[in-house]
N, C-alpha and C positions, 0 to 999 in steps of 0.2 A: 636595518637590522635583519638578520637572517632568522626566519621562524625556527623554533627549536626542532620541529619534525623534519626540517630540511638540512640541519647541520651535519648529521652523520652521512647521509647520501652525498652531500656536497663535498665533505672532507674525503670520502672514499673516491669519488670521481676525480678530484684533483690529485689525490695520491696516485691514482692510476695514470694520470697524465704525466706526472713527474717520473713515475716508473718507466713509462714509455720513452720519455726523453733520455733517461739513463741508459735504457736498452739501446736506443738509437745511436747513442755515442759509442757504446762498447760493442754491440752486436747488431749492426744495421740489418742484416738478413733476418734475424729473429724479429726485429722491430717491424719489418715488412710483413712477416707472417702474422704478427699481432694486430697490425692495422687491417690486414685482410679479414681476420676474425672479427675485429671490432665493427668494420663496415658491413660485413655479411650478417652479423648478429643484429645490428641496428636495422638493416633492411628487413630481415625476417620479422623482428619485433614490430616495426612500423607497419608492415603489410598486414600482419595479423590483427593488430590493434585497429587499423583503418577499416578492416572488414567487419570487426565486432562493434566498435564504438568510435567512429571518427570524430564525433563532437568532443571527445575527451581532450583533443588537442586544442580546441577553442577554449574550453573551460580551464585547462591547465596552463597554457602558454600565453593567452591573451593578456591576462592581468600582470604577467611577469615581464612583458616586453618593456624595454627601457626607452624605445623610440616610439613616438606617437604614430608615425607612419606604419610601424609593425602592428601596433594595437589596432589601428583602423583597418588594416588589411585582414588581420585575423578575425575581427568582429564583423567584417563586411564580406568581401568576395570569398575569402577562405572558408568562413563558416557555412556558406551556401554550397561549397564544392569540396569540403574537407576530405571526403573519401578519395576522390580523384586526385587531389593535390598530394595527399600523403602517399598514395600508391605510386605517384610519379616520383616523389622524393625517395621512396623505398627502391624503386627501379634505379635511380641515380646512385644510391648507396651501393647497390649490388654491382653496378657498372664500375664504380670506384674500386670495389673489392676485386673484381675480375681483372681490371687493368693492373692493379698493384700485384696481383698474383702472377700475371703473365710475364712480368719482368721486362728488361730492355727498354725500348722507347715507350712501350705501353705502360711500364711502371712510372715513368716520368709523367705521362698523361694522367694516370691515376693519382699521382701526388698532387698535380695541379687541381684535379677534381676534388680531392680531399680538402685542400686548402680553401677552395672556393666555397665548398659546403660549410666548412667550419667558420669561415668569415661570415657567411650568411646567417648562421644561427647565433653568432655572438650577441647581437642586439636582443636576443631573448632573455638576456641577463641570467637570473637564477634558473630559468627554464633551460638554459644551455649549460648549467653547472659552471657558470663563469667563475674563474678564468680558464676552465678546462679547454675551450676551443683554441685559445691563444697558445697555451702550453703545448697542445697537440700539434698545432701548426709548426711550432719550433721543432718539435720532435720529427715531424714529417720532413721538414726541410733539412734537418741534420741527417736523417736516415738517407734521404735522396742524395745529398752531397757525398756522404760517405760511400754509398753504393756506386755512385758515379766515379769517385776517385778510385775505388777498388777495381772497377772495370778497367780504368786506365793503367793500373798497376798489375793487372792480370789476376785480380781477385784476392790478393793477399791481405791479411790482417783485418778481416771483417767478421770474424767469429764463426760460430757453427753454421753449417748450411741447412 
């Protein structure tokens, strides 16, 4: 059962994921920009939070993880090095955003990075706003395929630039 205080943020997060999927289908270039914003914003948020209170990640995500291996990692090595690990995650999120923004082959690498990141956070369960990561993965794959197809067709029918 979802705690009452988590119901609205969870619904909003998953509404955003479905909206991203719809945008990816209709306007993949816009979806790419939105994913750049999403990963850039997450990077900034995580970096600032890691600098202020890195243990919040231990308190917030440890109990929500659905896999014992994740709970053990969060309460063990992660808790001892939370700031460094979260700063590394933030750097990875920024790299994904930069690669997606760059376009071309770099965009494809950014899409792969985004999928790997989203798969990695999925076992956090409610901490990842599940099923947000899975819906976002589908949106990224649709966006990437539509952009790849548009490139082969000379960029037609992919919406506003």
